C-alpha beads as a LAMMPS data file, in Angstrom:
LAMMPS data file: protein, C-alpha beads

377 atoms
376 bonds

1 atom types
1 bond types

-500.0 500.0 xlo xhi
-500.0 500.0 ylo yhi
-500.0 500.0 zlo zhi

Masses

1 110.0

Atoms # bond

1 1 1 -428.159 -450.088 -398.117
2 1 1 -427.507 -452.279 -401.426
3 1 1 -424.381 -450.364 -402.657
4 1 1 -422.663 -451.098 -399.124
5 1 1 -423.955 -454.207 -398.602
6 1 1 -423.801 -455.789 -401.988
7 1 1 -420.435 -455.780 -402.068
8 1 1 -419.637 -457.301 -398.326
9 1 1 -422.214 -460.193 -399.531
10 1 1 -420.911 -460.533 -402.746
11 1 1 -418.056 -462.648 -401.518
12 1 1 -419.782 -465.676 -399.884
13 1 1 -421.702 -466.270 -402.987
14 1 1 -419.451 -466.240 -405.354
15 1 1 -417.265 -468.084 -403.171
16 1 1 -419.676 -471.084 -403.126
17 1 1 -420.203 -470.742 -407.276
18 1 1 -416.725 -471.390 -407.022
19 1 1 -416.409 -474.235 -404.382
20 1 1 -419.677 -476.031 -406.216
21 1 1 -419.268 -474.911 -409.552
22 1 1 -416.548 -472.738 -411.373
23 1 1 -414.996 -469.781 -410.854
24 1 1 -415.697 -468.531 -414.556
25 1 1 -419.875 -469.152 -413.477
26 1 1 -419.861 -466.041 -411.315
27 1 1 -419.223 -463.793 -414.234
28 1 1 -421.473 -465.314 -416.396
29 1 1 -424.326 -465.788 -413.759
30 1 1 -423.898 -461.794 -414.673
31 1 1 -425.119 -462.037 -418.218
32 1 1 -428.779 -463.116 -417.205
33 1 1 -429.785 -460.935 -414.689
34 1 1 -427.908 -458.326 -415.909
35 1 1 -430.323 -458.747 -418.958
36 1 1 -433.464 -458.966 -416.698
37 1 1 -432.461 -456.136 -414.849
38 1 1 -433.000 -453.723 -418.143
39 1 1 -435.820 -454.916 -418.855
40 1 1 -437.100 -454.502 -415.381
41 1 1 -435.774 -450.737 -415.874
42 1 1 -437.356 -450.236 -419.391
43 1 1 -440.517 -451.618 -418.062
44 1 1 -440.971 -449.734 -414.559
45 1 1 -438.817 -446.839 -414.366
46 1 1 -439.926 -443.463 -415.624
47 1 1 -438.719 -440.451 -415.577
48 1 1 -440.969 -437.304 -413.558
49 1 1 -442.176 -434.806 -416.834
50 1 1 -439.500 -431.936 -416.117
51 1 1 -437.020 -434.336 -417.272
52 1 1 -438.817 -436.111 -419.686
53 1 1 -439.589 -432.696 -421.275
54 1 1 -436.106 -431.383 -421.181
55 1 1 -434.191 -435.034 -422.884
56 1 1 -435.974 -434.398 -425.921
57 1 1 -433.591 -432.691 -428.581
58 1 1 -430.576 -433.296 -426.313
59 1 1 -427.639 -434.443 -427.929
60 1 1 -425.267 -437.283 -427.640
61 1 1 -421.322 -436.124 -426.067
62 1 1 -419.804 -439.058 -428.373
63 1 1 -416.128 -436.601 -427.174
64 1 1 -416.012 -436.653 -423.491
65 1 1 -417.852 -440.352 -423.397
66 1 1 -414.294 -441.353 -426.011
67 1 1 -412.230 -439.038 -423.277
68 1 1 -413.877 -440.385 -420.307
69 1 1 -413.722 -443.960 -421.864
70 1 1 -409.897 -444.071 -422.841
71 1 1 -408.548 -442.297 -419.618
72 1 1 -410.680 -444.446 -416.975
73 1 1 -410.322 -447.874 -419.471
74 1 1 -406.294 -447.590 -419.136
75 1 1 -406.254 -446.543 -415.788
76 1 1 -407.664 -450.077 -415.395
77 1 1 -405.714 -452.119 -417.015
78 1 1 -402.615 -450.236 -415.996
79 1 1 -403.586 -451.121 -411.768
80 1 1 -404.291 -454.242 -412.583
81 1 1 -401.223 -455.361 -414.942
82 1 1 -398.865 -453.397 -413.015
83 1 1 -398.042 -455.409 -410.331
84 1 1 -397.396 -458.427 -413.422
85 1 1 -395.797 -456.284 -415.553
86 1 1 -393.243 -454.775 -412.962
87 1 1 -394.832 -451.505 -413.754
88 1 1 -393.006 -448.850 -415.357
89 1 1 -390.293 -451.345 -416.121
90 1 1 -392.911 -451.947 -418.487
91 1 1 -393.423 -450.376 -422.070
92 1 1 -396.369 -451.701 -421.827
93 1 1 -397.405 -450.177 -418.311
94 1 1 -395.568 -447.101 -419.751
95 1 1 -398.235 -447.076 -422.575
96 1 1 -401.191 -447.455 -420.901
97 1 1 -399.947 -444.677 -418.079
98 1 1 -399.557 -441.932 -421.782
99 1 1 -402.810 -443.630 -422.300
100 1 1 -403.950 -442.242 -419.123
101 1 1 -402.859 -439.019 -418.587
102 1 1 -404.032 -437.700 -422.041
103 1 1 -408.087 -439.360 -421.909
104 1 1 -408.521 -437.809 -418.051
105 1 1 -406.716 -434.095 -418.659
106 1 1 -408.254 -434.455 -422.391
107 1 1 -411.854 -434.923 -421.096
108 1 1 -411.214 -432.429 -418.549
109 1 1 -410.390 -429.957 -421.097
110 1 1 -413.411 -431.443 -422.830
111 1 1 -415.510 -431.052 -420.217
112 1 1 -414.977 -427.546 -419.196
113 1 1 -415.347 -426.218 -422.982
114 1 1 -417.616 -427.876 -424.913
115 1 1 -420.820 -426.173 -424.783
116 1 1 -422.983 -429.465 -424.311
117 1 1 -420.684 -431.538 -422.098
118 1 1 -421.274 -435.213 -420.537
119 1 1 -421.139 -434.545 -417.688
120 1 1 -420.682 -431.030 -415.830
121 1 1 -418.105 -430.290 -413.795
122 1 1 -419.027 -426.923 -412.305
123 1 1 -420.943 -428.917 -409.605
124 1 1 -417.374 -430.070 -408.101
125 1 1 -417.701 -425.508 -407.046
126 1 1 -419.741 -426.322 -404.492
127 1 1 -417.112 -426.918 -401.294
128 1 1 -419.459 -430.487 -400.235
129 1 1 -419.989 -432.114 -402.859
130 1 1 -415.924 -431.377 -404.185
131 1 1 -414.928 -433.073 -400.197
132 1 1 -417.940 -435.434 -400.317
133 1 1 -416.184 -436.824 -403.918
134 1 1 -412.734 -436.352 -401.738
135 1 1 -414.410 -438.275 -398.906
136 1 1 -416.201 -440.779 -401.000
137 1 1 -413.311 -441.334 -402.852
138 1 1 -411.254 -442.061 -399.577
139 1 1 -413.948 -444.264 -397.977
140 1 1 -414.106 -446.387 -401.320
141 1 1 -410.297 -447.051 -401.730
142 1 1 -410.357 -448.728 -397.688
143 1 1 -413.356 -450.210 -398.093
144 1 1 -412.590 -452.197 -401.361
145 1 1 -409.149 -452.735 -400.683
146 1 1 -409.601 -454.284 -396.858
147 1 1 -412.381 -456.185 -398.213
148 1 1 -410.124 -458.109 -400.605
149 1 1 -407.070 -458.394 -398.690
150 1 1 -409.085 -460.316 -395.839
151 1 1 -410.588 -463.233 -398.004
152 1 1 -407.097 -463.143 -399.948
153 1 1 -405.417 -464.009 -396.283
154 1 1 -408.001 -466.329 -395.557
155 1 1 -407.528 -468.599 -398.677
156 1 1 -403.882 -468.499 -399.768
157 1 1 -402.314 -468.676 -396.334
158 1 1 -404.747 -469.932 -393.352
159 1 1 -406.526 -472.601 -396.045
160 1 1 -410.291 -471.485 -395.993
161 1 1 -412.054 -473.090 -399.107
162 1 1 -413.474 -470.079 -401.432
163 1 1 -417.069 -470.248 -399.539
164 1 1 -415.349 -470.387 -395.910
165 1 1 -413.384 -467.333 -396.714
166 1 1 -416.992 -464.910 -398.194
167 1 1 -418.926 -465.868 -394.880
168 1 1 -415.669 -463.797 -392.629
169 1 1 -417.214 -461.142 -394.367
170 1 1 -420.879 -461.782 -393.781
171 1 1 -420.861 -460.482 -389.921
172 1 1 -419.879 -457.243 -390.938
173 1 1 -423.207 -456.986 -393.861
174 1 1 -425.105 -457.841 -390.670
175 1 1 -424.090 -455.366 -388.798
176 1 1 -423.791 -452.779 -391.842
177 1 1 -427.996 -453.462 -392.620
178 1 1 -428.507 -452.859 -388.854
179 1 1 -426.354 -449.875 -387.918
180 1 1 -427.454 -447.565 -390.985
181 1 1 -430.940 -447.082 -390.192
182 1 1 -429.372 -446.159 -386.750
183 1 1 -426.739 -443.387 -387.787
184 1 1 -430.326 -442.286 -390.189
185 1 1 -431.632 -441.553 -387.518
186 1 1 -428.827 -439.652 -385.216
187 1 1 -428.809 -437.698 -388.700
188 1 1 -431.468 -435.011 -387.263
189 1 1 -429.950 -434.479 -383.783
190 1 1 -425.833 -434.461 -384.677
191 1 1 -423.876 -432.239 -387.009
192 1 1 -422.961 -434.903 -390.046
193 1 1 -420.330 -433.948 -390.468
194 1 1 -419.650 -434.833 -386.964
195 1 1 -420.917 -439.002 -387.545
196 1 1 -418.379 -438.981 -391.091
197 1 1 -415.040 -437.472 -388.804
198 1 1 -416.078 -440.136 -386.026
199 1 1 -416.288 -442.887 -388.866
200 1 1 -413.520 -442.119 -390.577
201 1 1 -411.301 -442.609 -386.692
202 1 1 -413.347 -445.116 -386.201
203 1 1 -412.213 -446.729 -389.047
204 1 1 -408.709 -445.923 -388.250
205 1 1 -409.257 -447.433 -385.355
206 1 1 -410.298 -451.148 -386.902
207 1 1 -407.463 -451.360 -389.022
208 1 1 -404.730 -450.849 -386.695
209 1 1 -406.416 -453.494 -384.593
210 1 1 -405.710 -455.681 -387.249
211 1 1 -402.193 -455.706 -385.788
212 1 1 -403.476 -458.510 -383.792
213 1 1 -402.948 -461.015 -386.513
214 1 1 -401.080 -464.058 -386.622
215 1 1 -400.538 -467.209 -388.884
216 1 1 -402.713 -469.163 -386.808
217 1 1 -404.937 -467.506 -386.036
218 1 1 -408.406 -468.643 -385.778
219 1 1 -411.797 -468.439 -387.430
220 1 1 -413.746 -466.065 -384.651
221 1 1 -410.644 -464.057 -384.350
222 1 1 -410.545 -463.823 -388.096
223 1 1 -414.183 -462.886 -388.245
224 1 1 -413.908 -459.698 -384.927
225 1 1 -411.160 -458.167 -387.104
226 1 1 -413.037 -457.720 -390.227
227 1 1 -415.937 -457.148 -388.164
228 1 1 -414.856 -454.523 -386.795
229 1 1 -413.558 -452.791 -390.119
230 1 1 -417.567 -453.328 -390.776
231 1 1 -418.675 -451.508 -388.031
232 1 1 -417.399 -448.275 -388.930
233 1 1 -419.170 -448.169 -392.795
234 1 1 -422.598 -447.660 -391.639
235 1 1 -421.124 -443.536 -390.470
236 1 1 -419.484 -443.391 -393.716
237 1 1 -421.609 -444.361 -396.703
238 1 1 -425.278 -442.841 -396.022
239 1 1 -423.850 -439.212 -394.354
240 1 1 -420.899 -439.009 -396.986
241 1 1 -423.470 -439.276 -399.501
242 1 1 -426.176 -436.746 -397.439
243 1 1 -423.485 -434.010 -397.554
244 1 1 -422.178 -433.884 -400.437
245 1 1 -425.950 -434.098 -402.064
246 1 1 -426.422 -431.472 -399.348
247 1 1 -426.367 -428.269 -401.276
248 1 1 -425.755 -428.921 -404.936
249 1 1 -428.850 -426.965 -407.311
250 1 1 -430.793 -429.515 -408.990
251 1 1 -430.554 -429.069 -412.077
252 1 1 -426.979 -430.697 -411.073
253 1 1 -428.015 -433.287 -410.032
254 1 1 -427.499 -435.489 -412.812
255 1 1 -424.205 -434.763 -413.160
256 1 1 -423.516 -434.758 -409.359
257 1 1 -424.676 -438.098 -409.279
258 1 1 -422.550 -438.961 -411.752
259 1 1 -419.242 -437.690 -410.848
260 1 1 -419.531 -438.919 -407.125
261 1 1 -420.328 -442.441 -408.689
262 1 1 -417.666 -442.516 -410.454
263 1 1 -414.632 -440.996 -407.860
264 1 1 -416.432 -444.426 -405.683
265 1 1 -416.119 -446.431 -408.475
266 1 1 -412.682 -445.939 -409.927
267 1 1 -411.074 -444.810 -406.163
268 1 1 -412.981 -448.728 -405.042
269 1 1 -410.676 -450.118 -408.078
270 1 1 -408.000 -448.562 -407.384
271 1 1 -408.175 -449.935 -403.631
272 1 1 -408.031 -453.150 -404.930
273 1 1 -404.895 -452.537 -407.588
274 1 1 -402.633 -451.130 -405.340
275 1 1 -403.788 -453.415 -401.678
276 1 1 -402.789 -456.600 -404.054
277 1 1 -399.622 -454.628 -405.301
278 1 1 -398.296 -453.381 -401.822
279 1 1 -398.823 -456.884 -400.189
280 1 1 -396.246 -458.667 -402.632
281 1 1 -393.697 -455.468 -402.046
282 1 1 -394.497 -455.705 -398.608
283 1 1 -393.707 -459.145 -398.080
284 1 1 -390.829 -458.919 -400.355
285 1 1 -389.556 -456.082 -398.204
286 1 1 -390.605 -458.364 -394.687
287 1 1 -388.476 -461.496 -395.810
288 1 1 -385.582 -459.035 -397.059
289 1 1 -385.800 -457.999 -393.158
290 1 1 -386.111 -461.621 -391.723
291 1 1 -383.540 -462.944 -393.613
292 1 1 -380.695 -461.224 -391.893
293 1 1 -382.245 -463.454 -388.450
294 1 1 -381.864 -466.325 -390.868
295 1 1 -377.448 -467.270 -392.288
296 1 1 -375.755 -470.169 -390.272
297 1 1 -373.949 -467.784 -388.979
298 1 1 -376.498 -466.517 -386.129
299 1 1 -376.040 -468.743 -383.492
300 1 1 -380.236 -468.951 -382.714
301 1 1 -380.934 -470.046 -386.646
302 1 1 -378.175 -472.531 -386.143
303 1 1 -379.395 -473.948 -382.431
304 1 1 -383.417 -473.796 -383.490
305 1 1 -382.588 -475.751 -386.822
306 1 1 -380.824 -478.232 -385.344
307 1 1 -382.835 -478.601 -382.028
308 1 1 -386.020 -479.167 -384.624
309 1 1 -383.663 -481.593 -386.413
310 1 1 -383.537 -483.736 -383.257
311 1 1 -387.344 -483.589 -382.499
312 1 1 -388.261 -484.758 -386.355
313 1 1 -385.836 -487.063 -385.938
314 1 1 -386.622 -488.859 -382.660
315 1 1 -390.389 -488.223 -383.028
316 1 1 -389.773 -489.747 -386.885
317 1 1 -386.651 -491.623 -386.871
318 1 1 -385.324 -489.802 -389.876
319 1 1 -382.010 -490.389 -390.724
320 1 1 -380.247 -487.100 -389.449
321 1 1 -379.708 -485.573 -392.942
322 1 1 -383.154 -485.777 -394.337
323 1 1 -384.248 -485.028 -390.691
324 1 1 -381.859 -481.728 -390.505
325 1 1 -383.361 -481.212 -394.517
326 1 1 -387.551 -481.642 -393.149
327 1 1 -386.507 -478.818 -389.996
328 1 1 -384.939 -476.288 -392.833
329 1 1 -388.504 -476.899 -395.709
330 1 1 -390.833 -476.466 -391.724
331 1 1 -388.203 -473.453 -390.710
332 1 1 -388.605 -471.337 -394.578
333 1 1 -392.662 -472.364 -394.060
334 1 1 -392.372 -470.464 -390.300
335 1 1 -390.654 -467.957 -391.920
336 1 1 -392.086 -466.631 -395.506
337 1 1 -395.806 -467.608 -393.180
338 1 1 -394.265 -464.629 -390.299
339 1 1 -393.439 -462.531 -393.416
340 1 1 -397.188 -462.619 -394.928
341 1 1 -399.064 -462.077 -392.093
342 1 1 -396.930 -458.680 -391.463
343 1 1 -397.082 -458.011 -394.878
344 1 1 -400.921 -457.227 -394.210
345 1 1 -400.420 -455.886 -391.065
346 1 1 -398.483 -453.061 -392.857
347 1 1 -400.992 -452.790 -395.493
348 1 1 -403.888 -452.432 -392.872
349 1 1 -401.598 -449.599 -390.936
350 1 1 -400.568 -447.745 -394.663
351 1 1 -405.031 -448.044 -394.575
352 1 1 -405.864 -446.773 -391.345
353 1 1 -403.022 -444.123 -392.113
354 1 1 -404.717 -442.954 -394.946
355 1 1 -408.380 -442.661 -393.024
356 1 1 -406.173 -440.886 -390.459
357 1 1 -405.460 -437.801 -393.431
358 1 1 -408.333 -437.223 -394.266
359 1 1 -410.034 -437.122 -390.695
360 1 1 -409.789 -433.380 -390.677
361 1 1 -411.238 -432.801 -393.993
362 1 1 -414.553 -434.012 -392.999
363 1 1 -414.809 -430.596 -390.699
364 1 1 -415.027 -428.117 -393.680
365 1 1 -418.219 -429.751 -394.711
366 1 1 -421.212 -426.896 -394.365
367 1 1 -422.178 -427.436 -390.254
368 1 1 -425.611 -428.598 -390.913
369 1 1 -427.711 -431.551 -389.811
370 1 1 -429.690 -433.576 -392.212
371 1 1 -433.260 -434.923 -391.711
372 1 1 -431.939 -437.947 -393.072
373 1 1 -429.902 -439.675 -395.728
374 1 1 -430.684 -441.096 -398.987
375 1 1 -429.688 -444.429 -399.546
376 1 1 -427.002 -444.038 -402.385
377 1 1 -426.696 -442.271 -406.031

Bonds

1 1 1 2
2 1 2 3
3 1 3 4
4 1 4 5
5 1 5 6
6 1 6 7
7 1 7 8
8 1 8 9
9 1 9 10
10 1 10 11
11 1 11 12
12 1 12 13
13 1 13 14
14 1 14 15
15 1 15 16
16 1 16 17
17 1 17 18
18 1 18 19
19 1 19 20
20 1 20 21
21 1 21 22
22 1 22 23
23 1 23 24
24 1 24 25
25 1 25 26
26 1 26 27
27 1 27 28
28 1 28 29
29 1 29 30
30 1 30 31
31 1 31 32
32 1 32 33
33 1 33 34
34 1 34 35
35 1 35 36
36 1 36 37
37 1 37 38
38 1 38 39
39 1 39 40
40 1 40 41
41 1 41 42
42 1 42 43
43 1 43 44
44 1 44 45
45 1 45 46
46 1 46 47
47 1 47 48
48 1 48 49
49 1 49 50
50 1 50 51
51 1 51 52
52 1 52 53
53 1 53 54
54 1 54 55
55 1 55 56
56 1 56 57
57 1 57 58
58 1 58 59
59 1 59 60
60 1 60 61
61 1 61 62
62 1 62 63
63 1 63 64
64 1 64 65
65 1 65 66
66 1 66 67
67 1 67 68
68 1 68 69
69 1 69 70
70 1 70 71
71 1 71 72
72 1 72 73
73 1 73 74
74 1 74 75
75 1 75 76
76 1 76 77
77 1 77 78
78 1 78 79
79 1 79 80
80 1 80 81
81 1 81 82
82 1 82 83
83 1 83 84
84 1 84 85
85 1 85 86
86 1 86 87
87 1 87 88
88 1 88 89
89 1 89 90
90 1 90 91
91 1 91 92
92 1 92 93
93 1 93 94
94 1 94 95
95 1 95 96
96 1 96 97
97 1 97 98
98 1 98 99
99 1 99 100
100 1 100 101
101 1 101 102
102 1 102 103
103 1 103 104
104 1 104 105
105 1 105 106
106 1 106 107
107 1 107 108
108 1 108 109
109 1 109 110
110 1 110 111
111 1 111 112
112 1 112 113
113 1 113 114
114 1 114 115
115 1 115 116
116 1 116 117
117 1 117 118
118 1 118 119
119 1 119 120
120 1 120 121
121 1 121 122
122 1 122 123
123 1 123 124
124 1 124 125
125 1 125 126
126 1 126 127
127 1 127 128
128 1 128 129
129 1 129 130
130 1 130 131
131 1 131 132
132 1 132 133
133 1 133 134
134 1 134 135
135 1 135 136
136 1 136 137
137 1 137 138
138 1 138 139
139 1 139 140
140 1 140 141
141 1 141 142
142 1 142 143
143 1 143 144
144 1 144 145
145 1 145 146
146 1 146 147
147 1 147 148
148 1 148 149
149 1 149 150
150 1 150 151
151 1 151 152
152 1 152 153
153 1 153 154
154 1 154 155
155 1 155 156
156 1 156 157
157 1 157 158
158 1 158 159
159 1 159 160
160 1 160 161
161 1 161 162
162 1 162 163
163 1 163 164
164 1 164 165
165 1 165 166
166 1 166 167
167 1 167 168
168 1 168 169
169 1 169 170
170 1 170 171
171 1 171 172
172 1 172 173
173 1 173 174
174 1 174 175
175 1 175 176
176 1 176 177
177 1 177 178
178 1 178 179
179 1 179 180
180 1 180 181
181 1 181 182
182 1 182 183
183 1 183 184
184 1 184 185
185 1 185 186
186 1 186 187
187 1 187 188
188 1 188 189
189 1 189 190
190 1 190 191
191 1 191 192
192 1 192 193
193 1 193 194
194 1 194 195
195 1 195 196
196 1 196 197
197 1 197 198
198 1 198 199
199 1 199 200
200 1 200 201
201 1 201 202
202 1 202 203
203 1 203 204
204 1 204 205
205 1 205 206
206 1 206 207
207 1 207 208
208 1 208 209
209 1 209 210
210 1 210 211
211 1 211 212
212 1 212 213
213 1 213 214
214 1 214 215
215 1 215 216
216 1 216 217
217 1 217 218
218 1 218 219
219 1 219 220
220 1 220 221
221 1 221 222
222 1 222 223
223 1 223 224
224 1 224 225
225 1 225 226
226 1 226 227
227 1 227 228
228 1 228 229
229 1 229 230
230 1 230 231
231 1 231 232
232 1 232 233
233 1 233 234
234 1 234 235
235 1 235 236
236 1 236 237
237 1 237 238
238 1 238 239
239 1 239 240
240 1 240 241
241 1 241 242
242 1 242 243
243 1 243 244
244 1 244 245
245 1 245 246
246 1 246 247
247 1 247 248
248 1 248 249
249 1 249 250
250 1 250 251
251 1 251 252
252 1 252 253
253 1 253 254
254 1 254 255
255 1 255 256
256 1 256 257
257 1 257 258
258 1 258 259
259 1 259 260
260 1 260 261
261 1 261 262
262 1 262 263
263 1 263 264
264 1 264 265
265 1 265 266
266 1 266 267
267 1 267 268
268 1 268 269
269 1 269 270
270 1 270 271
271 1 271 272
272 1 272 273
273 1 273 274
274 1 274 275
275 1 275 276
276 1 276 277
277 1 277 278
278 1 278 279
279 1 279 280
280 1 280 281
281 1 281 282
282 1 282 283
283 1 283 284
284 1 284 285
285 1 285 286
286 1 286 287
287 1 287 288
288 1 288 289
289 1 289 290
290 1 290 291
291 1 291 292
292 1 292 293
293 1 293 294
294 1 294 295
295 1 295 296
296 1 296 297
297 1 297 298
298 1 298 299
299 1 299 300
300 1 300 301
301 1 301 302
302 1 302 303
303 1 303 304
304 1 304 305
305 1 305 306
306 1 306 307
307 1 307 308
308 1 308 309
309 1 309 310
310 1 310 311
311 1 311 312
312 1 312 313
313 1 313 314
314 1 314 315
315 1 315 316
316 1 316 317
317 1 317 318
318 1 318 319
319 1 319 320
320 1 320 321
321 1 321 322
322 1 322 323
323 1 323 324
324 1 324 325
325 1 325 326
326 1 326 327
327 1 327 328
328 1 328 329
329 1 329 330
330 1 330 331
331 1 331 332
332 1 332 333
333 1 333 334
334 1 334 335
335 1 335 336
336 1 336 337
337 1 337 338
338 1 338 339
339 1 339 340
340 1 340 341
341 1 341 342
342 1 342 343
343 1 343 344
344 1 344 345
345 1 345 346
346 1 346 347
347 1 347 348
348 1 348 349
349 1 349 350
350 1 350 351
351 1 351 352
352 1 352 353
353 1 353 354
354 1 354 355
355 1 355 356
356 1 356 357
357 1 357 358
358 1 358 359
359 1 359 360
360 1 360 361
361 1 361 362
362 1 362 363
363 1 363 364
364 1 364 365
365 1 365 366
366 1 366 367
367 1 367 368
368 1 368 369
369 1 369 370
370 1 370 371
371 1 371 372
372 1 372 373
373 1 373 374
374 1 374 375
375 1 375 376
376 1 376 377
């Protein structure tokens, strides 16, 4: 529950902190919270006896940890800086791409052949677990990608404050909180894979519904779009997690949990980076397309510009040259606004296609019913 709801509630709290203090405090506040959480874990959390006994004498796989850190760390930097550095036209990005491949390939070979690897990859031989990793990664790309797009649209194009943009996500968190217990009650009676399949179809449909975006969309309608996207989350996270761990041997639970969490977190980071980059790319493409209709040689464009200039001159008393310049500025602003909204619609459509493509994979899970699902790993 916390893993799903926290990313939705976070923007609201972060927005309030940003509006009232500074965006830096969003990060600084995590320091005391992290320290207190660590102390609480040390004092309150205990391993079961069988695990305490097994932990004695274990060696640390420094090589495996280092290779994973290099691979995933360089991947994250590459994704975050790629758009600003013009992707592979930049030596910086190419260098980090090579380090990413070297780190991940090296980590894979090391984990496969090391005597005591930091993570045992043999759990991926389990069909349900492997499919669970793929589906949770797909879900994370869409969840985090769409979650960052809506507040970004609200602030950059609609002029919302950081807190108001965060509040667009809050009703979705309430829906998820109410929905997850209901889905857990359904799991003993409905094959869990069918719930996951329905969840992906519902998520795809909600993303397609985002085509109703318009430049002057109001708060209630933006709320409907985001709430519709949140509605599918309850049918995905708990059922996917349940299916993924259903047939994993107990001795591999820790390794499976580490891999599952890694797939979810890395895919979420990829979703955020790619969604942001795609918005810029699609906005440029849409501007290039729309600009073909904004030529002085176009009769419609010329008529619209002159009509707007005449209206401005008659209402404000501006001289014709100044009115024409003002009308041109307004028309350009409309042009940018339309292109940007179309870019958001395009990216939501891409995420919907991603969900549709993943949907058939959900039917490959073992056809079992579950007695309920774990809250998260």
